[in-house]
mmCIF file of the N, C-alpha and C atoms, coordinates in Angstrom:
data_MODEL
# 
_entry.id   MODEL 
# 
loop_
_atom_site.group_PDB 
_atom_site.id 
_atom_site.type_symbol 
_atom_site.label_atom_id 
_atom_site.label_alt_id 
_atom_site.label_comp_id 
_atom_site.label_asym_id 
_atom_site.label_entity_id 
_atom_site.label_seq_id 
_atom_site.pdbx_PDB_ins_code 
_atom_site.Cartn_x 
_atom_site.Cartn_y 
_atom_site.Cartn_z 
_atom_site.occupancy 
_atom_site.B_iso_or_equiv 
_atom_site.pdbx_formal_charge 
_atom_site.auth_seq_id 
_atom_site.auth_comp_id 
_atom_site.auth_asym_id 
_atom_site.auth_atom_id 
_atom_site.pdbx_PDB_model_num 
ATOM 1   N N  . MET A 1 1  ? 0.934  -1.023 0.163   1.00 0.00 ? 1  MET A N  1 
ATOM 2   C CA . MET A 1 1  ? -0.194 -0.040 0.001   1.00 0.00 ? 1  MET A CA 1 
ATOM 3   C C  . MET A 1 1  ? 0.890  1.198  -0.013  1.00 0.00 ? 1  MET A C  1 
ATOM 4   N N  . LEU A 1 2  ? 1.838  1.543  0.839   1.00 0.00 ? 2  LEU A N  1 
ATOM 5   C CA . LEU A 1 2  ? 2.781  2.329  0.864   1.00 0.00 ? 2  LEU A CA 1 
ATOM 6   C C  . LEU A 1 2  ? 3.670  2.807  -0.394  1.00 0.00 ? 2  LEU A C  1 
ATOM 7   N N  . LYS A 1 3  ? 3.838  1.381  -1.115  1.00 0.00 ? 3  LYS A N  1 
ATOM 8   C CA . LYS A 1 3  ? 4.688  1.600  -2.469  1.00 0.00 ? 3  LYS A CA 1 
ATOM 9   C C  . LYS A 1 3  ? 3.294  2.361  -3.450  1.00 0.00 ? 3  LYS A C  1 
ATOM 10  N N  . LYS A 1 4  ? 2.346  1.780  -3.419  1.00 0.00 ? 4  LYS A N  1 
ATOM 11  C CA . LYS A 1 4  ? 1.558  2.569  -4.521  1.00 0.00 ? 4  LYS A CA 1 
ATOM 12  C C  . LYS A 1 4  ? 1.004  3.845  -4.262  1.00 0.00 ? 4  LYS A C  1 
ATOM 13  N N  . THR A 1 5  ? 1.085  4.194  -2.825  1.00 0.00 ? 5  THR A N  1 
ATOM 14  C CA . THR A 1 5  ? 0.897  5.804  -2.584  1.00 0.00 ? 5  THR A CA 1 
ATOM 15  C C  . THR A 1 5  ? 2.087  6.566  -2.926  1.00 0.00 ? 5  THR A C  1 
ATOM 16  N N  . ALA A 1 6  ? 3.189  6.070  -2.746  1.00 0.00 ? 6  ALA A N  1 
ATOM 17  C CA . ALA A 1 6  ? 4.395  6.870  -2.932  1.00 0.00 ? 6  ALA A CA 1 
ATOM 18  C C  . ALA A 1 6  ? 4.586  6.900  -4.288  1.00 0.00 ? 6  ALA A C  1 
ATOM 19  N N  . LEU A 1 7  ? 4.253  6.016  -5.322  1.00 0.00 ? 7  LEU A N  1 
ATOM 20  C CA . LEU A 1 7  ? 4.129  5.916  -6.718  1.00 0.00 ? 7  LEU A CA 1 
ATOM 21  C C  . LEU A 1 7  ? 3.135  7.188  -7.286  1.00 0.00 ? 7  LEU A C  1 
ATOM 22  N N  . PHE A 1 8  ? 1.988  6.980  -6.414  1.00 0.00 ? 8  PHE A N  1 
ATOM 23  C CA . PHE A 1 8  ? 1.037  8.131  -6.795  1.00 0.00 ? 8  PHE A CA 1 
ATOM 24  C C  . PHE A 1 8  ? 1.282  9.465  -6.661  1.00 0.00 ? 8  PHE A C  1 
ATOM 25  N N  . VAL A 1 9  ? 2.214  9.638  -5.812  1.00 0.00 ? 9  VAL A N  1 
ATOM 26  C CA . VAL A 1 9  ? 2.529  10.774 -5.223  1.00 0.00 ? 9  VAL A CA 1 
ATOM 27  C C  . VAL A 1 9  ? 3.465  11.436 -6.011  1.00 0.00 ? 9  VAL A C  1 
ATOM 28  N N  . PHE A 1 10 ? 4.595  10.494 -6.526  1.00 0.00 ? 10 PHE A N  1 
ATOM 29  C CA . PHE A 1 10 ? 5.532  10.694 -7.519  1.00 0.00 ? 10 PHE A CA 1 
ATOM 30  C C  . PHE A 1 10 ? 5.167  11.162 -8.739  1.00 0.00 ? 10 PHE A C  1 
ATOM 31  N N  . ALA A 1 11 ? 4.105  10.699 -9.181  1.00 0.00 ? 11 ALA A N  1 
ATOM 32  C CA . ALA A 1 11 ? 3.548  10.448 -10.567 1.00 0.00 ? 11 ALA A CA 1 
ATOM 33  C C  . ALA A 1 11 ? 2.726  11.997 -10.578 1.00 0.00 ? 11 ALA A C  1 
ATOM 34  N N  . LEU A 1 12 ? 1.892  12.359 -9.680  1.00 0.00 ? 12 LEU A N  1 
ATOM 35  C CA . LEU A 1 12 ? 1.284  13.520 -9.344  1.00 0.00 ? 12 LEU A CA 1 
ATOM 36  C C  . LEU A 1 12 ? 2.326  14.710 -9.463  1.00 0.00 ? 12 LEU A C  1 
ATOM 37  N N  . LEU A 1 13 ? 3.468  14.663 -8.736  1.00 0.00 ? 13 LEU A N  1 
ATOM 38  C CA . LEU A 1 13 ? 4.255  15.639 -8.671  1.00 0.00 ? 13 LEU A CA 1 
ATOM 39  C C  . LEU A 1 13 ? 5.005  16.009 -10.028 1.00 0.00 ? 13 LEU A C  1 
ATOM 40  N N  . PHE A 1 14 ? 5.376  14.876 -10.871 1.00 0.00 ? 14 PHE A N  1 
ATOM 41  C CA . PHE A 1 14 ? 5.648  15.051 -12.182 1.00 0.00 ? 14 PHE A CA 1 
ATOM 42  C C  . PHE A 1 14 ? 4.636  15.806 -13.009 1.00 0.00 ? 14 PHE A C  1 
ATOM 43  N N  . LEU A 1 15 ? 3.419  15.358 -12.908 1.00 0.00 ? 15 LEU A N  1 
ATOM 44  C CA . LEU A 1 15 ? 2.443  16.095 -13.684 1.00 0.00 ? 15 LEU A CA 1 
ATOM 45  C C  . LEU A 1 15 ? 2.296  17.658 -13.596 1.00 0.00 ? 15 LEU A C  1 
ATOM 46  N N  . VAL A 1 16 ? 2.340  17.748 -12.258 1.00 0.00 ? 16 VAL A N  1 
ATOM 47  C CA . VAL A 1 16 ? 2.423  19.106 -11.850 1.00 0.00 ? 16 VAL A CA 1 
ATOM 48  C C  . VAL A 1 16 ? 3.430  20.122 -12.339 1.00 0.00 ? 16 VAL A C  1 
ATOM 49  N N  . ASN A 1 17 ? 4.656  19.439 -12.175 1.00 0.00 ? 17 ASN A N  1 
ATOM 50  C CA . ASN A 1 17 ? 5.723  20.325 -12.794 1.00 0.00 ? 17 ASN A CA 1 
ATOM 51  C C  . ASN A 1 17 ? 5.717  20.113 -14.117 1.00 0.00 ? 17 ASN A C  1 
ATOM 52  N N  . SER A 1 18 ? 5.154  19.215 -14.878 1.00 0.00 ? 18 SER A N  1 
ATOM 53  C CA . SER A 1 18 ? 5.350  19.357 -16.315 1.00 0.00 ? 18 SER A CA 1 
ATOM 54  C C  . SER A 1 18 ? 4.279  20.585 -16.865 1.00 0.00 ? 18 SER A C  1 
ATOM 55  N N  . ALA A 1 19 ? 3.051  20.700 -15.836 1.00 0.00 ? 19 ALA A N  1 
ATOM 56  C CA . ALA A 1 19 ? 2.150  21.501 -16.363 1.00 0.00 ? 19 ALA A CA 1 
ATOM 57  C C  . ALA A 1 19 ? 2.537  22.955 -16.344 1.00 0.00 ? 19 ALA A C  1 
ATOM 58  N N  . PHE A 1 20 ? 3.737  23.042 -15.381 1.00 0.00 ? 20 PHE A N  1 
ATOM 59  C CA . PHE A 1 20 ? 4.347  24.780 -15.413 1.00 0.00 ? 20 PHE A CA 1 
ATOM 60  C C  . PHE A 1 20 ? 5.750  24.785 -15.722 1.00 0.00 ? 20 PHE A C  1 
ATOM 61  N N  . ALA A 1 21 ? 6.080  23.950 -16.612 1.00 0.00 ? 21 ALA A N  1 
ATOM 62  C CA . ALA A 1 21 ? 7.410  23.936 -17.333 1.00 0.00 ? 21 ALA A CA 1 
ATOM 63  C C  . ALA A 1 21 ? 7.406  24.946 -18.077 1.00 0.00 ? 21 ALA A C  1 
ATOM 64  N N  . ALA A 1 22 ? 8.622  25.421 -18.141 1.00 0.00 ? 22 ALA A N  1 
ATOM 65  C CA . ALA A 1 22 ? 8.759  26.621 -19.279 1.00 0.00 ? 22 ALA A CA 1 
ATOM 66  C C  . ALA A 1 22 ? 8.882  26.325 -20.654 1.00 0.00 ? 22 ALA A C  1 
ATOM 67  N N  . ILE A 1 23 ? 8.441  27.089 -21.606 1.00 0.00 ? 23 ILE A N  1 
ATOM 68  C CA . ILE A 1 23 ? 8.532  26.431 -23.157 1.00 0.00 ? 23 ILE A CA 1 
ATOM 69  C C  . ILE A 1 23 ? 9.853  26.910 -23.563 1.00 0.00 ? 23 ILE A C  1 
ATOM 70  N N  . ASN A 1 24 ? 10.693 26.204 -24.097 1.00 0.00 ? 24 ASN A N  1 
ATOM 71  C CA . ASN A 1 24 ? 11.764 26.330 -24.809 1.00 0.00 ? 24 ASN A CA 1 
ATOM 72  C C  . ASN A 1 24 ? 11.280 26.887 -26.188 1.00 0.00 ? 24 ASN A C  1 
ATOM 73  N N  . ILE A 1 25 ? 11.705 28.193 -26.159 1.00 0.00 ? 25 ILE A N  1 
ATOM 74  C CA . ILE A 1 25 ? 11.181 29.210 -27.496 1.00 0.00 ? 25 ILE A CA 1 
ATOM 75  C C  . ILE A 1 25 ? 12.209 28.490 -28.742 1.00 0.00 ? 25 ILE A C  1 
ATOM 76  N N  . ASN A 1 26 ? 13.223 27.811 -28.750 1.00 0.00 ? 26 ASN A N  1 
ATOM 77  C CA . ASN A 1 26 ? 14.322 27.355 -29.591 1.00 0.00 ? 26 ASN A CA 1 
ATOM 78  C C  . ASN A 1 26 ? 13.693 26.117 -29.992 1.00 0.00 ? 26 ASN A C  1 
ATOM 79  N N  . LYS A 1 27 ? 12.921 25.230 -29.252 1.00 0.00 ? 27 LYS A N  1 
ATOM 80  C CA . LYS A 1 27 ? 12.747 23.947 -29.780 1.00 0.00 ? 27 LYS A CA 1 
ATOM 81  C C  . LYS A 1 27 ? 11.127 23.590 -29.869 1.00 0.00 ? 27 LYS A C  1 
ATOM 82  N N  . ALA A 1 28 ? 10.034 24.642 -29.306 1.00 0.00 ? 28 ALA A N  1 
ATOM 83  C CA . ALA A 1 28 ? 8.701  24.601 -29.277 1.00 0.00 ? 28 ALA A CA 1 
ATOM 84  C C  . ALA A 1 28 ? 7.995  24.529 -30.617 1.00 0.00 ? 28 ALA A C  1 
ATOM 85  N N  . ASP A 1 29 ? 7.288  23.701 -30.813 1.00 0.00 ? 29 ASP A N  1 
ATOM 86  C CA . ASP A 1 29 ? 6.179  23.740 -32.138 1.00 0.00 ? 29 ASP A CA 1 
ATOM 87  C C  . ASP A 1 29 ? 5.196  24.537 -32.077 1.00 0.00 ? 29 ASP A C  1 
ATOM 88  N N  . GLN A 1 30 ? 4.647  24.732 -33.176 1.00 0.00 ? 30 GLN A N  1 
ATOM 89  C CA . GLN A 1 30 ? 3.458  25.940 -33.265 1.00 0.00 ? 30 GLN A CA 1 
ATOM 90  C C  . GLN A 1 30 ? 2.539  25.627 -32.338 1.00 0.00 ? 30 GLN A C  1 
ATOM 91  N N  . THR A 1 31 ? 1.865  24.478 -31.705 1.00 0.00 ? 31 THR A N  1 
ATOM 92  C CA . THR A 1 31 ? 1.056  24.356 -30.777 1.00 0.00 ? 31 THR A CA 1 
ATOM 93  C C  . THR A 1 31 ? 1.390  25.089 -29.458 1.00 0.00 ? 31 THR A C  1 
ATOM 94  N N  . ALA A 1 32 ? 2.636  24.428 -29.236 1.00 0.00 ? 32 ALA A N  1 
ATOM 95  C CA . ALA A 1 32 ? 3.311  25.165 -27.705 1.00 0.00 ? 32 ALA A CA 1 
ATOM 96  C C  . ALA A 1 32 ? 3.270  26.594 -27.739 1.00 0.00 ? 32 ALA A C  1 
ATOM 97  N N  . LEU A 1 33 ? 3.846  26.923 -28.846 1.00 0.00 ? 33 LEU A N  1 
ATOM 98  C CA . LEU A 1 33 ? 3.978  28.342 -28.612 1.00 0.00 ? 33 LEU A CA 1 
ATOM 99  C C  . LEU A 1 33 ? 2.752  29.202 -28.687 1.00 0.00 ? 33 LEU A C  1 
ATOM 100 N N  . GLU A 1 34 ? 1.796  28.318 -29.271 1.00 0.00 ? 34 GLU A N  1 
ATOM 101 C CA . GLU A 1 34 ? 0.470  29.297 -29.075 1.00 0.00 ? 34 GLU A CA 1 
ATOM 102 C C  . GLU A 1 34 ? -0.269 29.113 -27.834 1.00 0.00 ? 34 GLU A C  1 
ATOM 103 N N  . ALA A 1 35 ? 0.394  28.282 -27.143 1.00 0.00 ? 35 ALA A N  1 
ATOM 104 C CA . ALA A 1 35 ? 0.009  28.331 -25.626 1.00 0.00 ? 35 ALA A CA 1 
ATOM 105 C C  . ALA A 1 35 ? 0.341  29.300 -24.759 1.00 0.00 ? 35 ALA A C  1 
ATOM 106 N N  . LEU A 1 36 ? 1.337  30.145 -25.368 1.00 0.00 ? 36 LEU A N  1 
ATOM 107 C CA . LEU A 1 36 ? 2.046  31.197 -24.470 1.00 0.00 ? 36 LEU A CA 1 
ATOM 108 C C  . LEU A 1 36 ? 0.664  32.583 -24.455 1.00 0.00 ? 36 LEU A C  1 
ATOM 109 N N  . PRO A 1 37 ? 0.904  33.326 -23.387 1.00 0.00 ? 37 PRO A N  1 
ATOM 110 C CA . PRO A 1 37 ? -0.184 34.220 -23.397 1.00 0.00 ? 37 PRO A CA 1 
ATOM 111 C C  . PRO A 1 37 ? 0.216  35.416 -24.503 1.00 0.00 ? 37 PRO A C  1 
ATOM 112 N N  . GLY A 1 38 ? -1.041 35.406 -25.372 1.00 0.00 ? 38 GLY A N  1 
ATOM 113 C CA . GLY A 1 38 ? -0.979 36.509 -26.411 1.00 0.00 ? 38 GLY A CA 1 
ATOM 114 C C  . GLY A 1 38 ? -0.335 36.143 -27.547 1.00 0.00 ? 38 GLY A C  1 
ATOM 115 N N  . VAL A 1 39 ? -0.096 35.193 -27.590 1.00 0.00 ? 39 VAL A N  1 
ATOM 116 C CA . VAL A 1 39 ? 0.595  34.534 -29.007 1.00 0.00 ? 39 VAL A CA 1 
ATOM 117 C C  . VAL A 1 39 ? -0.589 33.423 -29.715 1.00 0.00 ? 39 VAL A C  1 
ATOM 118 N N  . GLY A 1 40 ? -0.963 33.904 -30.810 1.00 0.00 ? 40 GLY A N  1 
ATOM 119 C CA . GLY A 1 40 ? -1.796 33.244 -31.729 1.00 0.00 ? 40 GLY A CA 1 
ATOM 120 C C  . GLY A 1 40 ? -1.000 32.496 -32.672 1.00 0.00 ? 40 GLY A C  1 
ATOM 121 N N  . THR A 1 41 ? -1.741 31.897 -33.583 1.00 0.00 ? 41 THR A N  1 
ATOM 122 C CA . THR A 1 41 ? -1.133 31.308 -34.791 1.00 0.00 ? 41 THR A CA 1 
ATOM 123 C C  . THR A 1 41 ? -0.399 32.189 -35.783 1.00 0.00 ? 41 THR A C  1 
ATOM 124 N N  . ALA A 1 42 ? -0.431 33.404 -35.692 1.00 0.00 ? 42 ALA A N  1 
ATOM 125 C CA . ALA A 1 42 ? 0.185  34.195 -36.732 1.00 0.00 ? 42 ALA A CA 1 
ATOM 126 C C  . ALA A 1 42 ? 1.719  34.389 -35.944 1.00 0.00 ? 42 ALA A C  1 
ATOM 127 N N  . LYS A 1 43 ? 1.532  34.724 -34.668 1.00 0.00 ? 43 LYS A N  1 
ATOM 128 C CA . LYS A 1 43 ? 2.681  34.944 -34.032 1.00 0.00 ? 43 LYS A CA 1 
ATOM 129 C C  . LYS A 1 43 ? 3.534  33.728 -33.775 1.00 0.00 ? 43 LYS A C  1 
ATOM 130 N N  . ALA A 1 44 ? 2.741  32.824 -33.475 1.00 0.00 ? 44 ALA A N  1 
ATOM 131 C CA . ALA A 1 44 ? 3.740  31.709 -33.195 1.00 0.00 ? 44 ALA A CA 1 
ATOM 132 C C  . ALA A 1 44 ? 4.214  31.132 -34.370 1.00 0.00 ? 44 ALA A C  1 
ATOM 133 N N  . THR A 1 45 ? 3.669  31.634 -36.056 1.00 0.00 ? 45 THR A N  1 
ATOM 134 C CA . THR A 1 45 ? 4.192  31.256 -37.184 1.00 0.00 ? 45 THR A CA 1 
ATOM 135 C C  . THR A 1 45 ? 5.502  32.222 -37.215 1.00 0.00 ? 45 THR A C  1 
ATOM 136 N N  . ALA A 1 46 ? 5.392  33.337 -36.925 1.00 0.00 ? 46 ALA A N  1 
ATOM 137 C CA . ALA A 1 46 ? 6.420  34.416 -37.066 1.00 0.00 ? 46 ALA A CA 1 
ATOM 138 C C  . ALA A 1 46 ? 7.967  33.966 -36.291 1.00 0.00 ? 46 ALA A C  1 
ATOM 139 N N  . ILE A 1 47 ? 7.243  33.399 -34.882 1.00 0.00 ? 47 ILE A N  1 
ATOM 140 C CA . ILE A 1 47 ? 8.549  33.048 -34.132 1.00 0.00 ? 47 ILE A CA 1 
ATOM 141 C C  . ILE A 1 47 ? 9.441  31.789 -34.504 1.00 0.00 ? 47 ILE A C  1 
ATOM 142 N N  . ILE A 1 48 ? 8.795  30.804 -35.172 1.00 0.00 ? 48 ILE A N  1 
ATOM 143 C CA . ILE A 1 48 ? 9.505  29.762 -36.074 1.00 0.00 ? 48 ILE A CA 1 
ATOM 144 C C  . ILE A 1 48 ? 10.090 30.181 -37.137 1.00 0.00 ? 48 ILE A C  1 
ATOM 145 N N  . GLU A 1 49 ? 9.418  31.049 -37.915 1.00 0.00 ? 49 GLU A N  1 
ATOM 146 C CA . GLU A 1 49 ? 10.079 31.832 -39.190 1.00 0.00 ? 49 GLU A CA 1 
ATOM 147 C C  . GLU A 1 49 ? 11.136 32.348 -38.943 1.00 0.00 ? 49 GLU A C  1 
ATOM 148 N N  . TYR A 1 50 ? 11.243 33.141 -37.977 1.00 0.00 ? 50 TYR A N  1 
ATOM 149 C CA . TYR A 1 50 ? 12.592 33.718 -37.264 1.00 0.00 ? 50 TYR A CA 1 
ATOM 150 C C  . TYR A 1 50 ? 13.618 33.117 -36.873 1.00 0.00 ? 50 TYR A C  1 
ATOM 151 N N  . ARG A 1 51 ? 13.219 31.983 -36.258 1.00 0.00 ? 51 ARG A N  1 
ATOM 152 C CA . ARG A 1 51 ? 13.961 31.044 -35.750 1.00 0.00 ? 51 ARG A CA 1 
ATOM 153 C C  . ARG A 1 51 ? 14.917 30.168 -36.758 1.00 0.00 ? 51 ARG A C  1 
ATOM 154 N N  . THR A 1 52 ? 13.939 29.878 -38.202 1.00 0.00 ? 52 THR A N  1 
ATOM 155 C CA . THR A 1 52 ? 14.299 29.125 -39.017 1.00 0.00 ? 52 THR A CA 1 
ATOM 156 C C  . THR A 1 52 ? 15.132 30.071 -39.722 1.00 0.00 ? 52 THR A C  1 
ATOM 157 N N  . GLN A 1 53 ? 14.898 31.517 -40.117 1.00 0.00 ? 53 GLN A N  1 
ATOM 158 C CA . GLN A 1 53 ? 16.038 32.185 -40.685 1.00 0.00 ? 53 GLN A CA 1 
ATOM 159 C C  . GLN A 1 53 ? 16.936 32.855 -40.256 1.00 0.00 ? 53 GLN A C  1 
ATOM 160 N N  . HIS A 1 54 ? 16.880 32.936 -38.769 1.00 0.00 ? 54 HIS A N  1 
ATOM 161 C CA . HIS A 1 54 ? 18.084 33.355 -37.885 1.00 0.00 ? 54 HIS A CA 1 
ATOM 162 C C  . HIS A 1 54 ? 18.745 32.756 -36.961 1.00 0.00 ? 54 HIS A C  1 
ATOM 163 N N  . GLY A 1 55 ? 18.437 31.698 -36.710 1.00 0.00 ? 55 GLY A N  1 
ATOM 164 C CA . GLY A 1 55 ? 18.920 30.610 -35.841 1.00 0.00 ? 55 GLY A CA 1 
ATOM 165 C C  . GLY A 1 55 ? 18.360 30.719 -34.653 1.00 0.00 ? 55 GLY A C  1 
ATOM 166 N N  . ASN A 1 56 ? 18.799 29.892 -33.784 1.00 0.00 ? 56 ASN A N  1 
ATOM 167 C CA . ASN A 1 56 ? 18.132 30.184 -32.336 1.00 0.00 ? 56 ASN A CA 1 
ATOM 168 C C  . ASN A 1 56 ? 18.229 31.343 -31.556 1.00 0.00 ? 56 ASN A C  1 
ATOM 169 N N  . PHE A 1 57 ? 17.421 31.453 -30.724 1.00 0.00 ? 57 PHE A N  1 
ATOM 170 C CA . PHE A 1 57 ? 17.247 32.654 -29.986 1.00 0.00 ? 57 PHE A CA 1 
ATOM 171 C C  . PHE A 1 57 ? 18.432 32.551 -28.851 1.00 0.00 ? 57 PHE A C  1 
ATOM 172 N N  . LYS A 1 58 ? 19.098 33.473 -28.650 1.00 0.00 ? 58 LYS A N  1 
ATOM 173 C CA . LYS A 1 58 ? 20.126 33.371 -27.832 1.00 0.00 ? 58 LYS A CA 1 
ATOM 174 C C  . LYS A 1 58 ? 19.850 34.188 -26.237 1.00 0.00 ? 58 LYS A C  1 
ATOM 175 N N  . THR A 1 59 ? 18.908 35.335 -26.422 1.00 0.00 ? 59 THR A N  1 
ATOM 176 C CA . THR A 1 59 ? 18.299 35.483 -25.174 1.00 0.00 ? 59 THR A CA 1 
ATOM 177 C C  . THR A 1 59 ? 16.861 35.811 -25.337 1.00 0.00 ? 59 THR A C  1 
ATOM 178 N N  . LYS A 1 60 ? 15.830 35.901 -24.424 1.00 0.00 ? 60 LYS A N  1 
ATOM 179 C CA . LYS A 1 60 ? 14.543 35.905 -24.398 1.00 0.00 ? 60 LYS A CA 1 
ATOM 180 C C  . LYS A 1 60 ? 14.251 37.275 -25.032 1.00 0.00 ? 60 LYS A C  1 
ATOM 181 N N  . GLU A 1 61 ? 15.047 38.155 -24.901 1.00 0.00 ? 61 GLU A N  1 
ATOM 182 C CA . GLU A 1 61 ? 15.136 39.645 -25.498 1.00 0.00 ? 61 GLU A CA 1 
ATOM 183 C C  . GLU A 1 61 ? 15.005 39.600 -27.101 1.00 0.00 ? 61 GLU A C  1 
ATOM 184 N N  . ASP A 1 62 ? 15.621 38.603 -27.657 1.00 0.00 ? 62 ASP A N  1 
ATOM 185 C CA . ASP A 1 62 ? 15.724 38.514 -28.810 1.00 0.00 ? 62 ASP A CA 1 
ATOM 186 C C  . ASP A 1 62 ? 14.352 38.256 -29.621 1.00 0.00 ? 62 ASP A C  1 
ATOM 187 N N  . LEU A 1 63 ? 13.335 37.651 -28.685 1.00 0.00 ? 63 LEU A N  1 
ATOM 188 C CA . LEU A 1 63 ? 12.065 37.801 -29.304 1.00 0.00 ? 63 LEU A CA 1 
ATOM 189 C C  . LEU A 1 63 ? 11.311 39.080 -29.922 1.00 0.00 ? 63 LEU A C  1 
ATOM 190 N N  . LEU A 1 64 ? 12.016 40.198 -29.251 1.00 0.00 ? 64 LEU A N  1 
ATOM 191 C CA . LEU A 1 64 ? 11.501 41.438 -29.673 1.00 0.00 ? 64 LEU A CA 1 
ATOM 192 C C  . LEU A 1 64 ? 11.800 41.660 -31.199 1.00 0.00 ? 64 LEU A C  1 
ATOM 193 N N  . GLN A 1 65 ? 12.781 40.696 -31.700 1.00 0.00 ? 65 GLN A N  1 
ATOM 194 C CA . GLN A 1 65 ? 12.948 41.180 -33.391 1.00 0.00 ? 65 GLN A CA 1 
ATOM 195 C C  . GLN A 1 65 ? 11.958 40.623 -34.198 1.00 0.00 ? 65 GLN A C  1 
ATOM 196 N N  . VAL A 1 66 ? 11.172 39.666 -33.440 1.00 0.00 ? 66 VAL A N  1 
ATOM 197 C CA . VAL A 1 66 ? 9.968  38.994 -34.126 1.00 0.00 ? 66 VAL A CA 1 
ATOM 198 C C  . VAL A 1 66 ? 8.758  40.093 -34.405 1.00 0.00 ? 66 VAL A C  1 
ATOM 199 N N  . LYS A 1 67 ? 8.297  40.113 -35.550 1.00 0.00 ? 67 LYS A N  1 
ATOM 200 C CA . LYS A 1 67 ? 7.340  41.016 -35.924 1.00 0.00 ? 67 LYS A CA 1 
ATOM 201 C C  . LYS A 1 67 ? 5.880  40.811 -35.058 1.00 0.00 ? 67 LYS A C  1 
ATOM 202 N N  . GLY A 1 68 ? 5.429  41.685 -34.488 1.00 0.00 ? 68 GLY A N  1 
ATOM 203 C CA . GLY A 1 68 ? 4.432  41.242 -33.526 1.00 0.00 ? 68 GLY A CA 1 
ATOM 204 C C  . GLY A 1 68 ? 4.552  41.155 -31.980 1.00 0.00 ? 68 GLY A C  1 
ATOM 205 N N  . ILE A 1 69 ? 5.892  41.342 -31.739 1.00 0.00 ? 69 ILE A N  1 
ATOM 206 C CA . ILE A 1 69 ? 6.202  40.975 -30.421 1.00 0.00 ? 69 ILE A CA 1 
ATOM 207 C C  . ILE A 1 69 ? 6.861  42.130 -29.963 1.00 0.00 ? 69 ILE A C  1 
ATOM 208 N N  . GLY A 1 70 ? 6.042  42.736 -28.674 1.00 0.00 ? 70 GLY A N  1 
ATOM 209 C CA . GLY A 1 70 ? 6.926  44.149 -28.458 1.00 0.00 ? 70 GLY A CA 1 
ATOM 210 C C  . GLY A 1 70 ? 7.199  43.815 -27.009 1.00 0.00 ? 70 GLY A C  1 
ATOM 211 N N  . PRO A 1 71 ? 7.748  45.032 -26.229 1.00 0.00 ? 71 PRO A N  1 
ATOM 212 C CA . PRO A 1 71 ? 7.933  44.877 -24.764 1.00 0.00 ? 71 PRO A CA 1 
ATOM 213 C C  . PRO A 1 71 ? 7.103  44.388 -23.804 1.00 0.00 ? 71 PRO A C  1 
ATOM 214 N N  . LYS A 1 72 ? 5.645  44.781 -23.847 1.00 0.00 ? 72 LYS A N  1 
ATOM 215 C CA . LYS A 1 72 ? 4.534  44.421 -23.174 1.00 0.00 ? 72 LYS A CA 1 
ATOM 216 C C  . LYS A 1 72 ? 4.197  42.833 -23.131 1.00 0.00 ? 72 LYS A C  1 
ATOM 217 N N  . MET A 1 73 ? 4.330  42.646 -24.418 1.00 0.00 ? 73 MET A N  1 
ATOM 218 C CA . MET A 1 73 ? 4.195  41.002 -24.785 1.00 0.00 ? 73 MET A CA 1 
ATOM 219 C C  . MET A 1 73 ? 5.097  40.149 -23.898 1.00 0.00 ? 73 MET A C  1 
ATOM 220 N N  . LEU A 1 74 ? 6.147  40.553 -24.154 1.00 0.00 ? 74 LEU A N  1 
ATOM 221 C CA . LEU A 1 74 ? 7.432  39.753 -23.814 1.00 0.00 ? 74 LEU A CA 1 
ATOM 222 C C  . LEU A 1 74 ? 7.477  39.767 -22.413 1.00 0.00 ? 74 LEU A C  1 
ATOM 223 N N  . GLU A 1 75 ? 7.138  40.750 -21.874 1.00 0.00 ? 75 GLU A N  1 
ATOM 224 C CA . GLU A 1 75 ? 6.995  40.993 -20.051 1.00 0.00 ? 75 GLU A CA 1 
ATOM 225 C C  . GLU A 1 75 ? 5.662  39.648 -19.607 1.00 0.00 ? 75 GLU A C  1 
ATOM 226 N N  . LYS A 1 76 ? 4.789  39.826 -20.530 1.00 0.00 ? 76 LYS A N  1 
ATOM 227 C CA . LYS A 1 76 ? 3.770  38.743 -20.415 1.00 0.00 ? 76 LYS A CA 1 
ATOM 228 C C  . LYS A 1 76 ? 4.227  37.300 -20.303 1.00 0.00 ? 76 LYS A C  1 
ATOM 229 N N  . MET A 1 77 ? 5.091  36.956 -21.484 1.00 0.00 ? 77 MET A N  1 
ATOM 230 C CA . MET A 1 77 ? 5.749  35.560 -21.447 1.00 0.00 ? 77 MET A CA 1 
ATOM 231 C C  . MET A 1 77 ? 6.891  35.152 -20.701 1.00 0.00 ? 77 MET A C  1 
ATOM 232 N N  . GLN A 1 78 ? 7.729  36.234 -20.190 1.00 0.00 ? 78 GLN A N  1 
ATOM 233 C CA . GLN A 1 78 ? 8.846  36.037 -19.526 1.00 0.00 ? 78 GLN A CA 1 
ATOM 234 C C  . GLN A 1 78 ? 8.813  34.798 -18.801 1.00 0.00 ? 78 GLN A C  1 
ATOM 235 N N  . SER A 1 79 ? 7.994  34.597 -17.667 1.00 0.00 ? 79 SER A N  1 
ATOM 236 C CA . SER A 1 79 ? 8.089  33.279 -16.603 1.00 0.00 ? 79 SER A CA 1 
ATOM 237 C C  . SER A 1 79 ? 7.648  32.332 -17.513 1.00 0.00 ? 79 SER A C  1 
ATOM 238 N N  . GLU A 1 80 ? 7.165  32.196 -18.805 1.00 0.00 ? 80 GLU A N  1 
ATOM 239 C CA . GLU A 1 80 ? 6.841  31.110 -19.019 1.00 0.00 ? 80 GLU A CA 1 
ATOM 240 C C  . GLU A 1 80 ? 7.469  30.213 -20.593 1.00 0.00 ? 80 GLU A C  1 
ATOM 241 N N  . ILE A 1 81 ? 8.845  31.110 -20.497 1.00 0.00 ? 81 ILE A N  1 
ATOM 242 C CA . ILE A 1 81 ? 9.602  30.730 -21.666 1.00 0.00 ? 81 ILE A CA 1 
ATOM 243 C C  . ILE A 1 81 ? 11.176 30.549 -21.217 1.00 0.00 ? 81 ILE A C  1 
ATOM 244 N N  . GLU A 1 82 ? 11.768 29.983 -21.769 1.00 0.00 ? 82 GLU A N  1 
ATOM 245 C CA . GLU A 1 82 ? 12.878 29.443 -21.430 1.00 0.00 ? 82 GLU A CA 1 
ATOM 246 C C  . GLU A 1 82 ? 13.916 29.323 -22.960 1.00 0.00 ? 82 GLU A C  1 
ATOM 247 N N  . ILE A 1 83 ? 15.202 29.517 -22.745 1.00 0.00 ? 83 ILE A N  1 
ATOM 248 C CA . ILE A 1 83 ? 16.149 29.348 -23.905 1.00 0.00 ? 83 ILE A CA 1 
ATOM 249 C C  . ILE A 1 83 ? 16.739 27.912 -23.833 1.00 0.00 ? 83 ILE A C  1 
# 
């Protein structure tokens, strides 16, 4: 019984951690990018196109080079993205 409980708690913690994991903007697909606040289909596509043409983002602030992403949007995404 204790083993099952421990396994359940471990699985629950893994799922909770995964739900709050930051999105890597250098690896994320269209769907993952669209889950970011303020990012819809067009901006997700623009992020992927920019990444394809210019290479990986080196800093979060590099997102400001993507058409349609400004300082306010970047601020909203800061805690949900990683490099």
